[in-house]
N, C-alpha and C positions, 0 to 999 in steps of 0.2 A: 504494500500500500504506500502510495506517495502522497505528498501534500496536494498535488494536482487532482487526486481522486477524492479529496476531502474538502470540507469547509471548516473555517475556524469557528468553534463554539464559544470560546472565551479564553481566559487565562487565569493562572493562579496568582491571587493578589498577595496573600501572606499566609503564615502559619496560624493555626488556631489551637490554643492549648498546648499541652506537653506530650500528647499521645500520637502525634504524627498527622493530625487532621490539618486541612488547609481550607482557606476561604477562596472561592473562585468567583469570578465575574463572568456571567453569561451574556455575551454580546449578541443577543437574539431578540426578536420581537416578542416572543411569548415564552419566557423561561419556564412557566408551569408545564409546558409540553414535554419537558425533559425530566419530570419527577421520577419516572421509572428507568432512568438511565442506568445501564449495567456496566458500561465501560467507556473509556475515552482513549484517544491517542494523544500522547504528550510529545511535542516536538523537542527532541534532544539533539542539538546540532543540526544535522540534515536528515536525521532518522525519526520516524514516528514509532514510538514505543507504546504498546497497549498497557493501560492501567485499569484494573478491575475495581469497581466501586463496592465497598461494604455497606456504606450508608451515606445518605445525602439528605440535607434539610435546607429548604429554600427560605429566603427572605427577600422578596422582590427579584432583582436581577443578580443577587448574590446567593451563594449556597455554601454550606459547610460540608466538606466531603472527607470521608475516611476511605482511603485506598487500601486494597489488600497489600500486604507486605510493606506498608509504610507505617511503622509503629513508633518511630523515634523522631524527636524534634529535628535532629540533624538531617534525616532523610526528607522530612517535609520542607526544611529550609532549602534543600537542593532543588525543589520544584518551584520555588518562588519566581514569578515572572515568566514561567514557561507557558507557551501557547497550547491550548487544548483543541483537538480536532475530532470530527466525526466523519464517516464516509458520506459522500453525496447522496448515496441511496438511503440514508437515514433522515434526510430532510422530509418534513411533512409535505404532502403533495398539495399544491395550490390549484385553485379552479378559477375559471373566468378570466378576468383581466389582471389578476394578481400573478406576479412572477418573481423568481429569484434573478438577481443581476447576472449571475453566471449562465443562467438558463437561456437567455436570449442572444448570447454571442453566437454568431453564425446564422441568425435569423435574417431573412430579407425584410428590409424596411420599405413599406409602401406609403406613398403620399396619398392620404385619404381623399384629397380633392381631385387629383388627376387619376388616381388608381394605378399609377405607374410605380414600378420598382425603382427606388432611389439608389439602393446599394445593399451591402451586407454589413450587419452590425459586427464590428471588429473588436470593440472594447466598450466598457462602460466606465466613465470617469465620474467619481464622486467628488465634486468640487463644492464644498460647503453644502448649503441647502439645495443646490441645483444639481441634478444628474445631467450628464451629457452623454449622448451616444456618439461614439466614433464610428462613422459609417464609411466604408470604402465603396465609392461609386466607380462607374466605368472609367477606365484610364488610370486607375489606382489613385483617384483623387479622394483625399480624406475630408469628410464633412463632419462638423461637430453640430449635432442636433440636440437642443435642450429638451428635457423630458419633464412633463408634469402629468399626473394621472388623468387630468381632465382632457389632455391631448390624445390619449390612447383611445382609439375607436374600436380596434379589434386585435385580439391576440389568438393566433391559430397555431397551437402547438404541433398539430399533426402535419401541417404544411410548412411549419417553421417560418411564419410570416407575422409581422407586426404592422398594423395600419395606424398611422399617426397623423393628426392634423398638424402638419408642419407649418410654423409661422409664415405668413405671407411674405414673399420676397427673399426668404432665407436661402432657398436653393439657387435663386438667380445670383446672389452674391458669390456663391462658390463656383457655380458652373459657368457663368458669364465671364468671370475674371479669368478663367482658364481657357477661354476660347480665343483670347487675344494673341 
């Protein structure tokens, strides 16, 4: 299993008590979905190492975790700051227009007004509160398309397409500049 096959669940914040427990932060929308978590992968250098969970108790986005074979404070301190991962297959499935950012990479973006394919989503850039889709158009031209949920008109997972109400004139800025 590699990091590319996983998503980051969170990280170890600090030790908790003297028996090897740790406090973790879950960087997810719904931490309560992970109440029955049995194991996680801890990134140690470039390797993902499985850690099995003996107990977990939640308090919002934080949880106190006791890992199997981690019973000493020194062992818990070695985990401080480590990133926690789960396989992509463990993600709760989303329906309708909800999507995971990694999920739409490779999707064709369609301009809702013209119904034409603009290009292929190559990357998602999280720039403060605004998401940007990096879309590769014909001729290997990169377009940066801002995203807001109100602009999303259709998400077709089966055909790997996303129809977006692209702000008027935005495509002209990119495509007309490259015709000169």
